[in-house]
C-alpha positions in Angstrom: 109.0 89.2 150.0 105.2 89.9 149.6 103.6 90.2 146.2 100.1 91.0 147.8 100.5 94.7 146.4 100.6 93.5 143.3 97.9 92.7 141.3 96.8 89.5 140.8 95.3 89.6 137.4 98.5 89.7 136.3 100.3 86.6 135.2 103.7 85.6 135.1 104.9 82.6 132.9 107.5 81.9 135.2 107.5 81.9 139.3 110.8 83.3 139.7 112.7 87.0 140.6 115.3 87.9 138.3 117.8 90.3 139.1 119.9 91.1 136.4 121.1 90.0 132.4 124.2 90.1 130.1 122.7 89.2 126.2 120.7 85.9 126.5 122.0 85.2 129.9 120.1 86.0 133.0 120.3 85.6 137.1 117.7 84.9 139.5 118.0 86.7 143.3 118.7 83.3 144.4 121.8 83.9 142.0 120.3 80.8 139.5 121.7 81.1 136.0 118.9 81.0 132.8 119.4 81.1 128.8 116.7 83.6 128.2 114.8 82.3 125.2 111.8 84.8 125.8 113.2 88.2 125.4 111.0 90.0 127.5 108.8 88.8 124.9 110.6 89.9 121.3 112.2 92.9 123.1 115.3 92.3 123.3 116.7 91.7 120.1 119.8 93.1 120.9 120.4 91.1 124.2 120.3 92.3 127.9 122.8 95.5 128.9 123.8 95.7 125.1 126.9 98.3 126.4 125.7 100.4 123.2 122.3 100.9 124.6 123.9 101.5 127.8 126.0 103.9 127.1 123.5 106.1 125.1 121.4 105.9 128.0 124.0 106.9 130.4 125.1 109.6 128.6 121.6 111.3 127.2 120.7 110.7 131.7 123.0 113.6 132.1 121.7 115.8 129.3 117.8 115.8 129.7 115.9 113.0 131.2 112.6 114.6 129.7 110.4 116.5 127.8 107.2 116.7 126.3 107.9 116.8 122.7 104.3 118.0 122.5 105.4 121.2 125.1 108.9 121.5 123.5 110.5 119.5 121.5 114.2 117.9 121.8 116.8 117.2 119.8 116.9 113.0 120.5 113.3 113.0 119.4 114.0 114.7 116.0 117.3 112.9 115.2 115.3 109.3 116.3 112.9 109.9 113.7 115.3 110.9 111.2 116.7 107.5 111.8 113.8 105.7 111.8 112.8 107.3 108.3 116.2 106.1 106.9 115.7 102.8 108.2 111.9 101.8 106.8 112.2 100.1 104.0 109.6 102.0 102.2 109.3 104.0 98.7 106.8 106.6 99.8 107.6 110.2 101.8 107.2 109.2 105.6 105.9 110.7 108.8 105.6 109.2 112.1 104.6 109.8 115.5 106.8 107.8 118.9 104.3 106.4 121.6 105.4 105.1 124.9 104.3 101.1 123.2 103.3 99.4 120.7 99.5 99.0 121.8 100.0 103.2 122.0 100.7 102.7 118.3 97.8 100.6 117.7 95.5 103.1 119.5 96.7 106.6 117.5 96.9 104.3 113.9 92.8 104.3 114.9 92.5 107.8 115.5 94.5 108.2 112.2 92.0 106.2 110.2 89.3 107.5 111.3 90.7 110.8 110.9 91.6 110.1 106.9 88.6 108.1 105.7 86.2 109.0 108.5 85.2 105.2 108.7 85.1 103.1 111.4 84.6 99.4 110.6 88.1 97.8 111.5 89.1 94.2 109.9 91.5 92.2 111.9 92.4 88.6 111.8 91.7 85.4 114.2 94.7 84.5 116.4 96.1 87.8 116.1 97.1 90.2 119.1 97.3 94.1 119.1 97.8 94.7 122.8 96.0 95.3 126.4 94.1 98.6 126.3 90.4 98.8 125.8 90.7 99.5 122.6 92.9 96.8 120.8 91.3 94.4 123.3 88.8 94.4 120.4 91.4 93.7 117.6 92.5 90.7 119.3 91.5 87.6 117.8 91.1 85.7 120.8 89.0 86.3 123.9 90.7 84.2 126.3 91.8 85.6 128.4 92.3 89.4 127.1 88.5 89.8 126.5 86.6 88.0 129.6 84.6 90.1 131.8 85.4 93.2 130.1 82.0 93.8 128.0 81.3 95.7 125.2 84.3 96.6 123.3 85.0 99.8 120.8 84.1 99.0 117.4 83.0 97.5 115.1 85.8 95.3 114.3 85.3 91.8 112.5 87.6 89.0 112.0 88.4 86.7 109.4 90.5 83.8 109.4 94.6 84.3 109.0 95.8 82.7 105.7 99.0 80.8 106.3 101.1 77.3 105.8 100.9 77.2 109.4 97.3 77.6 109.5 95.9 75.4 106.6 94.0 78.7 105.7 94.2 78.9 101.9 94.2 82.7 100.4 91.1 82.2 98.3 89.6 81.3 101.8 90.3 84.0 103.6 89.5 86.4 100.2 86.0 84.3 100.2 85.7 84.9 103.9 86.3 88.7 103.4 83.7 88.3 100.6 81.3 86.7 102.8 81.6 89.8 105.5 80.6 92.5 103.0 77.9 90.8 101.6 76.4 89.8 104.7 78.0 91.8 107.6 79.1 95.4 106.5 79.1 97.5 103.6 82.6 97.7 102.4 82.6 101.4 102.6 82.1 101.4 106.1 85.8 99.4 106.7 88.7 102.0 107.6 91.2 99.4 107.8 92.2 96.0 107.4 95.1 95.6 110.5 97.9 92.5 110.5 100.8 90.5 111.5 103.3 90.1 108.5 104.1 87.1 111.2 101.8 86.2 114.0 103.2 86.6 117.4 100.9 85.3 120.9 99.4 83.6 117.7 102.5 80.8 117.5 104.7 82.5 115.1 102.5 82.3 112.1 103.7 83.3 108.2 101.7 85.1 106.2 100.6 83.7 102.7 102.6 86.4 100.5 99.8 86.0 98.2 97.2 86.8 100.2 99.5 89.9 101.0 99.3 90.8 97.5 95.6 90.4 97.0 94.6 92.1 100.4 96.8 95.5 98.8 95.0 95.3 95.7 91.3 95.2 97.6 92.5 98.0 99.7 93.5 100.0 96.8 90.4 99.7 95.1 88.0 100.3 98.2 90.2 103.1 100.1 90.9 101.2 102.9 94.1 101.7 104.7 96.1 98.6 105.5 98.2 98.7 109.0 101.0 96.3 109.2 101.5 95.1 112.6 105.3 95.0 113.6 106.0 95.4 116.5 107.2 91.7 117.3 107.8 90.9 113.9 109.7 94.0 113.3 113.7 95.4 113.7 115.6 92.0 112.9 112.9 89.3 114.3 112.8 87.5 111.2 116.8 88.3 109.5 115.4 91.1 107.9 114.1 95.1 108.8 110.9 94.3 108.7 108.2 91.1 107.7 106.2 92.9 105.2 109.2 93.3 103.0 108.7 89.8 101.7 105.5 89.4 101.3 105.6 92.2 98.2 103.9 95.2 99.5 104.0 98.2 101.1 101.5 99.3 104.1 100.0 102.8 104.9 100.5 102.4 108.3 103.0 100.4 110.2 102.8 99.8 114.2 106.5 99.2 115.8 107.4 98.6 119.1 109.3 96.2 121.7 112.9 95.7 119.8 112.9 99.4 118.7 115.7 100.8 121.8 116.6 98.2 123.5 114.7 97.1 126.0 113.6 101.1 126.9 109.8 101.6 126.6 109.6 102.8 123.0 106.8 102.5 120.2 106.0 104.6 117.3 103.4 104.9 114.7 104.7 105.7 111.2 103.4 105.6 107.5 102.8 107.5 104.8 103.3 111.2 105.6 100.2 112.3 104.2 98.0 110.2 106.8 100.2 110.8 109.4 99.2 114.7 109.3 95.6 114.4 108.4 94.6 115.1 112.2 94.5 118.7 113.5 97.5 120.2 115.8 97.4 118.4 118.7 95.6 115.4 117.6 98.5 113.3 118.3 101.1 113.6 121.0 101.3 112.2 124.9 103.5 113.4 127.9 106.2 110.6 128.1 105.7 109.5 124.2 109.2 110.0 122.6 111.1 110.3 126.5 115.0 111.4 125.3 116.5 108.7 127.0 114.3 106.5 125.3 114.9 107.9 121.9 119.0 108.2 122.8 118.4 104.1 123.1 116.5 103.3 120.1 119.3 105.6 118.3 121.7 103.0 119.6 119.5 100.2 118.9 119.3 101.1 115.7 123.0 102.1 114.3 123.6 98.2 114.8 120.6 97.3 113.2 122.8 97.3 109.7 121.2 95.0 106.8 124.3 92.9 107.2 124.2 92.3 110.8 120.5 91.7 110.6 121.3 89.0 107.9 124.1 87.7 110.1 122.5 87.0 113.3 119.5 85.7 111.4 120.8 83.2 109.1 123.1 81.9 112.2 119.8 81.7 114.7 117.8 80.2 112.1 120.0 77.4 110.9 120.8 76.7 113.9 117.2 76.2 115.2 115.8 74.8 111.3 119.3 71.9 111.7 118.0 71.4 115.3 114.5 70.3 114.6 115.3 68.7 111.7 117.7 66.3 113.4 115.3 65.7 115.8 112.1 65.1 113.7 114.4 62.2 112.1 115.8 60.9 114.9 112.3 60.2 116.2 113.1 62.5 119.7 109.7 62.8 120.9 105.7 61.8 120.0 105.0 65.1 121.0 107.2 67.4 118.6 105.1 68.3 116.2 105.5 71.6 113.6 108.3 74.4 113.2 106.2 77.4 112.6 107.3 80.9 111.3 110.0 82.0 108.7 113.6 82.7 108.8 114.7 83.0 112.7 111.0 84.1 114.0 110.2 79.9 115.0 107.8 78.4 117.1 107.8 74.3 117.8 104.7 72.9 117.8 103.7 70.4 120.5 101.3 68.1 119.6 99.9 64.6 120.8 100.0 61.6 118.4 96.3 61.8 117.6 96.7 65.3 116.5 95.7 67.1 119.3 97.6 70.5 120.9 99.9 69.4 123.5 99.0 71.9 125.6 99.9 69.9 129.0 103.2 68.6 127.4 103.9 72.4 126.6 103.3 73.1 130.1 105.6 70.1 131.3 108.2 71.1 129.2 108.1 75.0 130.4 108.6 73.9 133.7 111.7 71.1 133.2 113.4 73.8 131.1 113.2 76.2 133.8 114.4 74.2 136.5 117.5 73.1 134.2 118.2 76.7 133.1 116.1 77.7 130.4 113.1 80.1 129.7 110.6 79.6 127.1 107.7 81.4 125.8 104.2 79.6 125.5 101.6 80.7 122.7 99.0 79.7 120.1 95.8 79.6 120.4 95.5 76.7 122.9 99.2 77.2 124.4 100.9 74.7 122.8 103.5 76.7 121.0 106.9 77.3 121.9 108.0 80.9 120.4 111.6 81.3 120.2 112.6 84.6 120.8 116.2 84.6 121.7 118.5 87.6 121.3 119.4 88.4 117.4 123.2 88.6 119.3 122.9 85.4 121.6 126.2 83.6 121.2 126.6 80.4 119.3 127.4 78.4 122.3 124.7 80.2 124.4 122.3 79.4 121.7 123.4 75.9 121.3 123.8 75.3 125.3 120.0 76.6 125.1 118.7 74.2 122.0 121.0 71.0 124.2 118.3 71.6 127.2 115.1 71.6 125.1 116.0 68.8 123.6 116.6 66.9 126.5 113.6 68.3 128.2 111.3 67.6 124.8 112.6 63.8 124.9 111.5 63.3 128.6 107.8 64.3 128.0 105.4 62.2 129.3 
């Protein structure tokens, strides 16, 4: 089948065509089975074709397939927002709007920031990723391939180092970079917001230093700057709890949601302090498909399964399996290319590096292909494309998870 009518600017990680899936397993059109450690890039925390989500979609499809909420409100949107408000671990009165994606949530958050603060300046972080739309491109802390050949981007946006044990950047170094920015580049009173991932996804599953999060919250409060947490990939149980910002001891002003919010159906949201979400004039927020009834029904079915008990159980089981296996590989000297274990909870990355300490970009490419041939789909990340980010569904059966790690182990041992 020809793919000439699909833009060649779309890059696929794996050269195959999927047919169907069930929980953590997928099959291609040739009938070959794969264990899925990509999860649709973090969208399928509850697995492929989760039975409760499928039933909710089917039921809603027989009632109302679409209505633009900003034309006539509909029940699934209202019920989902009620459930989402109860699910968010914040102490303040919360409000929000539904979007079609995480990038759209980020775009609307920037609008809200401008409406609330009257400021246009944004500070983002090296290695961050917030989307591929025009405004979110400039937030990304990486040029290739997202910003290449695009020209001048909406701004002003400034970037500072991301403090993490995984990057080697300390809290003090990041705060000094911010202080320099305010001394040299832009007046602090022109900054409307900071936007940060509690755990970077595209950057390689790098966990933010908690001390920095507390210091950043204090800085924002002192200068009337809003703090946006991008939980699009780290949220909805990916770290073993509802959201990753909870481990940092802070509450963001705005939170970006997407990916696993609705079991694989396109849905996103920007939520936060109620007063902030109500600032723009009526009609300032909205969208034709935002909060589609079927997507909301899928979201309700997803949230119903994401109890604290389930998330803790799934997260601990997956974290234990990955961490134990990694330490065994490390202790046994499985491969000279085995680098660090990054991330937190069950949101983990495995770095590949040469014996000299250089990024193992070539080795990762070899590992991707070998694992695919053996029936395991893996997702690359990191600035040098040298970190495997592990994104199996949280609901992955333990036997399937171990089978996937077995394949990873064999392929890692064979790297040259």
